[in-house]
MARMARVO-743360 format. One record per residue: x, y, z of N, C-alpha, C in turn; residue in one letter. Coordinates in steps of 0.1 Angstrom, whole numbers, plus 2048, in hexadecimal, padded with zeros to 3 digits. Example, Ala and Ser with C-alpha at 12.3 -4.5 7.8 and 13.67 -1.06 7.14 Angstrom:
<nodes>
8847C784E87B7D384E8847DF84EA 8807EA8478897F584788180084FS 
</nodes>
This chain:
<nodes>
82F7EF72C8307E172E82C7DD73CM 8247D473E81F7CF74B8287C4750L 82B7C575D8327BA76482B7B7771I 82C7AA7758257A678182F7A778DK 82C7AE7978347AF7A382C7AB7AFL 8327AC7BB82B7A87C782B7B47D1T 81F7B77D681D7C27E08267BF7ECY 82C7C97F18347C77FD82B7C6809Y 82E7BB8118267B981D81A7B081CG 8137B08118077A880F80979C806T 81479C7FF8177917F580D78E7EBN 8057997E87FB7987DD80179D7D0R 7FE7967C580479B7B87FD7A77B3P 8057AF7AC8007BB7A58077BD798T 8007C378F8057C778280A7D5782L 8167D777D81C7E477C81F7E876EV 81B7F376981E7F875C82B80075CN 8367FA75784380175884480D74FL 83A80F74683A81B73E836827746D 83082575182B831759834833765N 83F82C76684882D772851839770V 85284177B85B84C77B869848782E 86884178D87483D79487283079CS 87D82979D87D81C7A588981C7AEI 88781A7BB8928197C488E8117D0Y 89980D7D88968047E389580D7F0Q 88C8097F988A80F80688B805811V 88F80981D890800828885802832F 87E7F78358737F883F8787F584CD 8787FF85587D7FE8628767F586BK 8697F38698607EB8718637DC86EH 8647D88628667CA85E8757C785CQ 87D7D185C88B7D085A88F7C984DK 88A7CD84288D7C883588B7D282AR 8907D081F88F7D98138837D680BF 87D7E08058737DF7FB8777E87EFS 8707E77E48737F07D98677F97D7T 8698067D685F8107D585F8147C6K 8538137C08518177B28488237B2I 84D82E7AD84683B7AC84183C79DC 83484179C82E84278E82E85078AF 82D85277D82D86077781F866779R 81F87377981387B77880C87E785G 80E87678F80987979C8128747A7N 80E8757B38168707BF8138627C3D 8108597B980D84C7BD8198437BCS 81A8397C58258307C58208227CBF 8298187CA82680B7CF8338057D4I 8327FE7DF83D7F67E483C7E87E0N 8467E27DB8467D47D78517CC7DDV 84F7BF7DE8597B57E48657B47DBE 8647B47CE86F7B17C587A7BC7C7E 8867B87C68917C27C68937C87B8D 89B7D27B889D7DA7AC8A37D17A1L 8AC7C97A48B37C079A8A97B7794K 8A07B179C8967A879688C7AF78DT 8887BB79087F7C37878867C677AI 8937CA77B89B7CD76E89C7C0766M 89E7B476C89F7A87658927A575EE 8877A77658797A475F8787AE753I 87B7BA75487A7C47498837C073EQ 88F7BB7408987B77368927AB72EK 88D7A173688779573087B799727D 8737A272B8677A672386C7AD716I 8767B571887B7BD70C8817B4701S 8867A870588B79F6FB8817946F7I 8757956FC86A78C6F7866781701G 86D78070C86977571685F77B720N 85277971D847780725845778732F 84178073C83F77B74983177574AQ 82F76A75182276375281A76B75DD 80F7707598067787627F8771763V 7F776475E7EA75E75F7E675976DD 7F07577767ED7527837EA75C78DD 7E77697897E37737927D5770797I 7D376F7A47C676C7AA7C177A7AFE 7B577D7AA7AF7897AE7A57867BAT 7A678D7C579C78A7D078E78D7CCP 7857857D17777887CE7727947D6T 7677997D27617A57D975E7A27E8I 75A7957EB7587917F9765791801E 77078C7FB77C78C80278179B804E 77F7A37FB7837B17FD77B7B8808R 76E7B68087667BB81376A7B6821F 76D7A98217717A282E77E7A8832E 7887A98297957AF82D7937BD832D 78B7C582B7897D382F7827D483DS 7797CB83F7717CB84C77B7C8857Y 7827BD85678B7B98617977C3863Y 79B7C98587A67D38597A07DF861R 7947E485E78E7F086578A7EC873N 7867E08757827DC88378E7DC88CE 79A7D88877A67D88907AB7E6893K 7A87F088A7AD7FD88C7A3805895Q 79780189678D80989E7908078ADY 7928128B47948138C278B81D8C8Q 7818198D07788238D678082C8E0P 77D8388E07848428E977B8468F4R 7818498FF77984F90A77785E907N 76A86190676686F90276187790DR 76587391976087A925766888925E 75E8929287638A09297648A5937R 76E8AD93976F8B394676C8C2945N 7618C694B75D8D494A7628DB956Y 7668E795476A8F195E75E8F9961N 7588F796D74B8FE97074D90D970S 75891397375A92197375A927965Q 75E91F95B76092594E755920944N 74B91A94974091594173792193DS 72F91F93272692992D71C92E937Y 71692593E70B92894871092E955N 71D92D95872293296472A93F962N 72894695773095295572B95D95DT 73496496473096F96C73297C964M 72898596572899195D72C99C966W 
</nodes>
């Protein structure tokens, strides 16, 4: 069963298949000083952090099981241009040129070895 949740930190919607979920629990983010819900999936070490709390996820699951389906038509998928732009600016912020100057010890260099 698919439910619509919100990525933690980016506020973008995502679809989660509850049939592939192994565990769900809350974690505390020390940097933003708030809770998120971590969803771990079966079969591999993949997981996702979402904004919704555990109680909300269980209510959505309960509503779907009794036949009240969640509206997922308003999910906006970013265009390929938006993805490239986001990726470009994210990588540009992370790039920091480093000083690659080397300090050579003249006594220990290859050409100055005494035999």
